[in-house]
TISEKOL-331247 format. One record per residue: z, y, x of N, C-alpha, C, CB in turn; chain; residue in three letters; residue number from 1. Coordinates in steps of 0.2 Angstrom, whole numbers, plus 5000, padded with zeros to 4 digits. Atoms other than C-alpha are relative to their C-alpha. Glycine has a CB too. Example, Ala and Ser with C-alpha at 12.3 -4.5 7.8 and 13.67 -1.06 7.14 Angstrom:
5000 / 4994 / 5004 / 5039 / 4978 / 5062 / 5000 / 5006 / 5004 / 5006 / 5000 / 4995 / A / ALA / 1 $
4999 / 4994 / 4996 / 5036 / 4995 / 5068 / 5003 / 5005 / 4996 / 4993 / 5002 / 5002 / A / SER / 2 $
//
This chain:
4998 / 5006 / 5003 / 4993 / 5063 / 4931 / 5006 / 4997 / 5004 / 4994 / 4995 / 4999 / A / MET / 1 $
4994 / 5003 / 4996 / 5010 / 5054 / 4936 / 4999 / 4993 / 4999 / 5006 / 5003 / 4997 / A / GLU / 2 $
5001 / 5007 / 5000 / 5010 / 5036 / 4940 / 5007 / 4997 / 5002 / 4995 / 4997 / 5005 / A / ALA / 3 $
4994 / 5003 / 4999 / 5026 / 5025 / 4940 / 5002 / 4995 / 4995 / 5005 / 5006 / 5000 / A / GLY / 4 $
4997 / 5006 / 5005 / 5037 / 5012 / 4931 / 5002 / 5003 / 4993 / 5006 / 4997 / 5003 / A / ARG / 5 $
4998 / 4997 / 5007 / 5042 / 5025 / 4917 / 4994 / 4999 / 4995 / 5002 / 5008 / 5001 / A / ASP / 6 $
5006 / 5001 / 5005 / 5032 / 5020 / 4902 / 4997 / 5007 / 4997 / 5003 / 4996 / 4994 / A / PRO / 7 $
5002 / 4993 / 5001 / 5030 / 5039 / 4899 / 4995 / 5003 / 5005 / 5006 / 5005 / 4999 / A / GLY / 8 $
5005 / 4997 / 4995 / 5019 / 5041 / 4914 / 4993 / 4999 / 4998 / 5001 / 4996 / 5007 / A / CYS / 9 $
5007 / 5000 / 5002 / 5001 / 5044 / 4912 / 4997 / 4993 / 5003 / 4995 / 5006 / 5004 / A / ASP / 10 $
5002 / 5007 / 4997 / 4998 / 5028 / 4923 / 5006 / 4996 / 5001 / 4996 / 5001 / 5007 / A / ILE / 11 $
4994 / 5004 / 4999 / 5012 / 5016 / 4919 / 4999 / 4994 / 5004 / 5003 / 4998 / 4993 / A / PRO / 12 $
5001 / 5005 / 4996 / 5014 / 5003 / 4932 / 5007 / 4995 / 5000 / 4998 / 5002 / 5007 / A / LEU / 13 $
4994 / 5005 / 5001 / 5027 / 4988 / 4928 / 5000 / 4996 / 5006 / 5000 / 4997 / 4993 / A / ASP / 14 $
4999 / 5003 / 4994 / 5029 / 4983 / 4946 / 5007 / 5002 / 5003 / 4994 / 5001 / 5005 / A / PHE / 15 $
4994 / 4998 / 4997 / 5046 / 4982 / 4955 / 5000 / 5004 / 5006 / 5004 / 4993 / 5002 / A / PRO / 16 $
5000 / 4996 / 4994 / 5040 / 4990 / 4971 / 4997 / 5007 / 4998 / 4995 / 4997 / 5005 / A / MET / 17 $
5002 / 4994 / 5002 / 5034 / 5005 / 4961 / 5006 / 5004 / 4997 / 4994 / 5000 / 4995 / A / VAL / 18 $
4994 / 4996 / 5002 / 5047 / 5019 / 4958 / 4999 / 5003 / 4993 / 5002 / 5006 / 5005 / A / SER / 19 $
5000 / 4998 / 5008 / 5051 / 5026 / 4940 / 4994 / 5006 / 5000 / 5007 / 5003 / 4998 / A / TRP / 20 $
5006 / 4995 / 5000 / 5040 / 5042 / 4944 / 4998 / 5000 / 5007 / 5003 / 5007 / 4997 / A / ARG / 21 $
5002 / 5001 / 4993 / 5031 / 5037 / 4960 / 4996 / 5005 / 5003 / 4997 / 4993 / 5000 / A / HIS / 22 $
5004 / 4996 / 4997 / 5017 / 5048 / 4963 / 4996 / 5005 / 4995 / 4994 / 4997 / 5004 / A / ALA / 23 $
5004 / 4995 / 5004 / 5006 / 5063 / 4956 / 4993 / 4999 / 5003 / 5003 / 5007 / 5000 / A / ARG / 24 $
5007 / 5000 / 4998 / 4987 / 5061 / 4956 / 4997 / 5006 / 4996 / 4997 / 4993 / 4999 / A / LEU / 25 $
5004 / 4994 / 5003 / 4977 / 5077 / 4953 / 4993 / 5000 / 5002 / 5004 / 5007 / 5002 / A / THR / 26 $
5007 / 5000 / 4999 / 4959 / 5076 / 4950 / 4997 / 5007 / 5003 / 4996 / 4998 / 4994 / A / ARG / 27 $
5004 / 4994 / 4998 / 4948 / 5089 / 4960 / 4993 / 4999 / 5000 / 5003 / 5003 / 5007 / A / THR / 28 $
5007 / 5001 / 4999 / 4929 / 5091 / 4962 / 4999 / 4995 / 5006 / 4996 / 5006 / 5001 / A / PRO / 29 $
5001 / 5004 / 4994 / 4931 / 5083 / 4979 / 5003 / 4993 / 5000 / 5003 / 5003 / 5006 / A / GLU / 30 $
4997 / 5007 / 5000 / 4942 / 5068 / 4975 / 5006 / 5000 / 4996 / 5001 / 4997 / 5006 / A / GLY / 31 $
4994 / 5000 / 5003 / 4960 / 5065 / 4970 / 5005 / 5002 / 5005 / 5002 / 4993 / 4997 / A / ILE / 32 $
4994 / 4998 / 4996 / 4975 / 5074 / 4977 / 5006 / 4995 / 4999 / 5002 / 5007 / 4999 / A / LEU / 33 $
4995 / 5005 / 5001 / 4989 / 5061 / 4980 / 5006 / 5003 / 5003 / 4998 / 4994 / 5004 / A / VAL / 34 $
4994 / 4997 / 4998 / 5007 / 5067 / 4981 / 5005 / 4995 / 4998 / 5001 / 5007 / 4997 / A / GLU / 35 $
4994 / 5004 / 5002 / 5022 / 5056 / 4983 / 5006 / 5004 / 4997 / 5002 / 4996 / 5006 / A / ASP / 36 $
4994 / 4997 / 5003 / 5037 / 5060 / 4972 / 5006 / 4998 / 5002 / 4999 / 5000 / 4992 / A / LEU / 37 $
4993 / 5002 / 4997 / 5051 / 5054 / 4983 / 5001 / 4992 / 4999 / 5005 / 5004 / 4996 / A / GLY / 38 $
4999 / 5007 / 5001 / 5047 / 5035 / 4980 / 5004 / 4997 / 5006 / 4993 / 4997 / 4999 / A / SER / 39 $
4996 / 5004 / 4995 / 5057 / 5022 / 4989 / 4995 / 4996 / 5004 / 5004 / 4995 / 4997 / A / ARG / 40 $
5004 / 5005 / 4997 / 5042 / 5011 / 4994 / 4994 / 5004 / 5003 / 4998 / 4994 / 4996 / A / ASN / 41 $
5006 / 4996 / 4997 / 5029 / 5025 / 4999 / 4994 / 5000 / 4996 / 4999 / 4997 / 5006 / A / GLY / 42 $
5006 / 4999 / 5002 / 5013 / 5031 / 4994 / 4995 / 5001 / 5006 / 4999 / 5007 / 4995 / A / THR / 43 $
5004 / 5000 / 4994 / 4998 / 5028 / 5005 / 4992 / 5002 / 4998 / 5000 / 4993 / 5003 / A / TYR / 44 $
5008 / 5000 / 5000 / 4979 / 5033 / 5007 / 4997 / 4997 / 5005 / 4998 / 5008 / 4999 / A / VAL / 45 $
5003 / 5004 / 4995 / 4969 / 5021 / 5016 / 5006 / 4997 / 5006 / 4995 / 5004 / 5004 / A / ASN / 46 $
4995 / 5002 / 4996 / 4986 / 5014 / 5023 / 5004 / 5005 / 5004 / 4997 / 4995 / 5005 / A / GLY / 47 $
4996 / 4995 / 4996 / 4992 / 5030 / 5030 / 5005 / 5003 / 4995 / 4995 / 5006 / 5002 / A / VAL / 48 $
4994 / 4997 / 5004 / 5009 / 5036 / 5023 / 4999 / 5007 / 4998 / 5007 / 4999 / 5003 / A / HIS / 49 $
5001 / 4993 / 5002 / 5007 / 5052 / 5012 / 5006 / 5004 / 5001 / 4998 / 4999 / 4993 / A / VAL / 50 $
4995 / 4995 / 5000 / 5018 / 5066 / 5016 / 4997 / 5007 / 4997 / 5004 / 5001 / 5007 / A / THR / 51 $
5003 / 4994 / 5003 / 5014 / 5082 / 5006 / 4995 / 4998 / 4995 / 4997 / 5005 / 5005 / A / GLY / 52 $
5006 / 5002 / 5004 / 4997 / 5081 / 4997 / 4995 / 4998 / 5004 / 4998 / 5006 / 4995 / A / LYS / 53 $
5005 / 5002 / 4996 / 4983 / 5071 / 5004 / 4994 / 4999 / 4995 / 5002 / 4993 / 5003 / A / VAL / 54 $
5006 / 5001 / 5004 / 4965 / 5071 / 4997 / 4997 / 4993 / 5001 / 4995 / 5005 / 5002 / A / LEU / 55 $
5003 / 5006 / 4999 / 4958 / 5054 / 4993 / 4993 / 5000 / 4998 / 5004 / 4994 / 4996 / A / ALA / 56 $
5007 / 5000 / 5001 / 4939 / 5052 / 4993 / 4997 / 4994 / 4997 / 4996 / 5002 / 5006 / A / LEU / 57 $
5003 / 5006 / 5003 / 4927 / 5040 / 4984 / 5000 / 4994 / 5006 / 4993 / 5002 / 4998 / A / ALA / 58 $
5000 / 5005 / 4996 / 4929 / 5023 / 4992 / 5007 / 4998 / 5003 / 4995 / 5001 / 5005 / A / GLY / 59 $
4993 / 5001 / 4996 / 4947 / 5025 / 4999 / 5004 / 4997 / 4995 / 5003 / 5007 / 5002 / A / GLN / 60 $
4995 / 5004 / 5003 / 4962 / 5015 / 4994 / 5006 / 5004 / 4999 / 5001 / 4994 / 5003 / A / GLU / 61 $
4994 / 4996 / 5001 / 4977 / 5023 / 4986 / 5006 / 4994 / 4998 / 5000 / 5005 / 4994 / A / ILE / 62 $
4995 / 5005 / 5001 / 4993 / 5012 / 4987 / 5006 / 5004 / 4998 / 5002 / 4997 / 5007 / A / GLY / 63 $
4993 / 4998 / 5003 / 5009 / 5015 / 4977 / 5004 / 4994 / 5000 / 4999 / 5003 / 4992 / A / LEU / 64 $
4996 / 5006 / 4999 / 5022 / 5003 / 4983 / 4996 / 4994 / 5001 / 5005 / 4999 / 4994 / A / GLY / 65 $
5004 / 5006 / 4999 / 5014 / 4986 / 4981 / 4993 / 5000 / 4996 / 5004 / 4994 / 4999 / A / SER / 66 $
5006 / 4999 / 5004 / 5000 / 4992 / 4969 / 4995 / 5004 / 5004 / 5002 / 5003 / 4993 / A / VAL / 67 $
5005 / 4997 / 4997 / 4983 / 4996 / 4976 / 4994 / 5002 / 4995 / 4997 / 4996 / 5006 / A / ARG / 68 $
5005 / 4997 / 5004 / 4969 / 5007 / 4968 / 4994 / 5002 / 5005 / 5002 / 5006 / 4995 / A / PHE / 69 $
5005 / 4997 / 4996 / 4952 / 5011 / 4975 / 4996 / 5005 / 4995 / 4994 / 4994 / 5002 / A / GLN / 70 $
5003 / 4995 / 5004 / 4944 / 5027 / 4970 / 4992 / 4999 / 5000 / 5002 / 5007 / 5004 / A / LEU / 71 $
5007 / 5001 / 5001 / 4926 / 5024 / 4964 / 4996 / 5006 / 5001 / 4999 / 4996 / 4993 / A / MET / 72 $
5005 / 4995 / 5000 / 4911 / 5034 / 4966 / 5000 / 5005 / 4994 / 4993 / 4998 / 5001 / A / ASP / 73 $
5000 / 4996 / 5006 / 4912 / 5040 / 4948 / 5007 / 5003 / 4999 / 4998 / 4995 / 4994 / A / ASN / 74 $
4993 / 4997 / 5001 / 4930 / 5046 / 4950 / 5005 / 4996 / 4997 / 4999 / 5007 / 4997 / A / GLY / 75 $
4995 / 5005 / 5004 / 4938 / 5031 / 4941 / 5004 / 4997 / 5006 / 4996 / 4995 / 4996 / A / GLN / 76 $
4995 / 5004 / 4996 / 4953 / 5022 / 4949 / 4999 / 4992 / 4998 / 5007 / 5002 / 4999 / A / LEU / 77 $
5000 / 5007 / 5001 / 4950 / 5003 / 4950 / 5006 / 4997 / 5003 / 4993 / 4997 / 5002 / A / ALA / 78 $
4994 / 5003 / 4997 / 4966 / 4993 / 4952 / 4998 / 4994 / 5004 / 5005 / 4998 / 4995 / A / GLN / 79 $
5001 / 5006 / 4996 / 4965 / 4980 / 4966 / 5006 / 4995 / 4999 / 4999 / 5002 / 5008 / A / ARG / 80 $
4995 / 5006 / 5001 / 4974 / 4963 / 4963 / 5000 / 4995 / 5006 / 4999 / 4997 / 4993 / A / ASP / 81 $
5000 / 5004 / 4994 / 4979 / 4954 / 4979 / 5004 / 4994 / 4998 / 5002 / 5003 / 5006 / A / TYR / 82 $
4997 / 5006 / 5002 / 4989 / 4941 / 4969 / 5005 / 4997 / 5005 / 4995 / 4995 / 4998 / A / ASN / 83 $
4995 / 5002 / 4996 / 5003 / 4941 / 4981 / 4998 / 4997 / 5007 / 5005 / 4996 / 4997 / A / GLY / 84 $
5002 / 5003 / 4994 / 4992 / 4935 / 4995 / 5002 / 5004 / 5006 / 4993 / 4998 / 5000 / A / LYS / 85 $
4998 / 4996 / 4994 / 4997 / 4940 / 5013 / 4995 / 4997 / 5005 / 5007 / 5000 / 5002 / A / VAL / 86 $
5004 / 5002 / 4994 / 4985 / 4939 / 5028 / 5004 / 5002 / 5006 / 4993 / 5002 / 4999 / A / THR / 87 $
4997 / 4998 / 4993 / 4993 / 4939 / 5045 / 4996 / 4997 / 5005 / 5008 / 4996 / 5000 / A / ILE / 88 $
5005 / 5002 / 4995 / 4982 / 4939 / 5060 / 5005 / 5000 / 5006 / 4994 / 5005 / 5001 / A / GLU / 89 $
4997 / 5000 / 4994 / 4990 / 4933 / 5076 / 4995 / 4998 / 5006 / 5006 / 4995 / 5000 / A / ALA / 90 $
5004 / 5001 / 4994 / 4982 / 4934 / 5093 / 5005 / 4999 / 5006 / 4995 / 5006 / 5002 / A / ARG / 91 $
4996 / 5001 / 4994 / 4989 / 4927 / 5109 / 4998 / 5005 / 5006 / 4998 / 4993 / 5003 / A / ARG / 92 $
5002 / 4995 / 4995 / 4990 / 4940 / 5123 / 5003 / 4997 / 5006 / 5003 / 5008 / 4998 / A / SER / 93 $
4998 / 5003 / 4994 / 4992 / 4937 / 5141 / 5003 / 5006 / 5004 / 4994 / 4997 / 5004 / A / TRP / 94 $
4996 / 4995 / 4996 / 5003 / 4947 / 5154 / 5001 / 4997 / 5007 / 5007 / 5001 / 4997 / A / SER / 95 $
4999 / 5002 / 4992 / 5004 / 4946 / 5173 / 5008 / 5000 / 5001 / 4997 / 5005 / 5005 / A / THR / 96 $
4993 / 5001 / 4999 / 5023 / 4948 / 5171 / 5003 / 4995 / 4995 / 5004 / 5007 / 4998 / A / ARG / 97 $
4997 / 5006 / 5004 / 5034 / 4933 / 5165 / 5004 / 5004 / 4994 / 5004 / 4996 / 5004 / A / PRO / 98 $
4996 / 4998 / 5006 / 5041 / 4937 / 5147 / 5002 / 4994 / 4996 / 4995 / 5005 / 4996 / A / THR / 99 $
4997 / 5005 / 5005 / 5051 / 4928 / 5135 / 4999 / 5003 / 4993 / 5008 / 4998 / 5001 / A / ALA / 100 $
5001 / 4998 / 5006 / 5043 / 4932 / 5119 / 4997 / 4995 / 4995 / 4995 / 5006 / 5001 / A / SER / 101 $
5003 / 5005 / 5005 / 5038 / 4923 / 5103 / 4997 / 5004 / 4994 / 5006 / 4995 / 4998 / A / ALA / 102 $
5003 / 4998 / 5006 / 5028 / 4926 / 5087 / 5002 / 4996 / 4995 / 4993 / 5001 / 5001 / A / CYS / 103 $
4998 / 5004 / 5005 / 5035 / 4920 / 5071 / 4994 / 5001 / 4995 / 5007 / 5003 / 4996 / A / TRP / 104 $
5005 / 5000 / 5005 / 5022 / 4915 / 5058 / 5004 / 5000 / 4993 / 4995 / 4994 / 5001 / A / MET / 105 $
4996 / 5000 / 5006 / 5029 / 4920 / 5041 / 4996 / 4997 / 4994 / 5001 / 5007 / 4998 / A / LEU / 106 $
5003 / 5003 / 5006 / 5026 / 4912 / 5024 / 4998 / 5006 / 4996 / 5006 / 4996 / 4996 / A / SER / 107 $
5003 / 4995 / 5004 / 5017 / 4922 / 5011 / 5006 / 5005 / 4996 / 4996 / 4998 / 4994 / A / PRO / 108 $
4994 / 4996 / 5003 / 5034 / 4928 / 5003 / 5003 / 5004 / 5005 / 5005 / 4995 / 4997 / A / SER / 109 $
4997 / 4997 / 4994 / 5039 / 4934 / 5021 / 5007 / 5000 / 5000 / 4998 / 5008 / 4999 / A / LEU / 110 $
4993 / 5001 / 5000 / 5056 / 4927 / 5018 / 5003 / 4996 / 5005 / 5002 / 4997 / 4993 / A / SER / 111 $
4998 / 5004 / 4995 / 5057 / 4914 / 5031 / 4995 / 4997 / 5004 / 5004 / 4993 / 4997 / A / SER / 112 $
5005 / 5002 / 4996 / 5048 / 4908 / 5046 / 4997 / 4993 / 4998 / 5002 / 5000 / 5007 / A / PRO / 113 $
5002 / 5007 / 5001 / 5036 / 4893 / 5044 / 4999 / 4996 / 5006 / 4993 / 5001 / 4996 / A / MET / 114 $
5001 / 5004 / 4993 / 5032 / 4889 / 5062 / 5001 / 5005 / 5005 / 4993 / 4997 / 5000 / A / SER / 115 $
4999 / 4996 / 4994 / 5035 / 4896 / 5079 / 4994 / 4999 / 5005 / 5007 / 4998 / 5004 / A / TRP / 116 $
5006 / 5000 / 4995 / 5021 / 4900 / 5091 / 5002 / 5003 / 5007 / 4994 / 5004 / 4997 / A / TRP / 117 $
4998 / 4997 / 4994 / 5026 / 4903 / 5109 / 4994 / 5004 / 5004 / 5002 / 4994 / 5005 / A / PRO / 118 $
//
């Protein structure tokens, strides 16, 4: 099965971060083989960038650009919808050396800083 923005794909995905022909998903008895087809925004299995073919197992997440699927125990793909929400976790770290560093807290759109945290 091919997934991408092309309406002729087996899994058509109308999302701007998904390439026209983004990835090939091949069912096997063990899970789904995931292969990136030269997409611009990458294909991931559990957050790890796919190069070549990677086997996704039940419970793992498959990411195509900004779209996420979870491989269910029954072999089906369930699309995960995060509704554009972004979670950023910031922790203050301490150093024995003086440093001039700052952490920018970004808005959910990731386009501009909301506040500065020294």
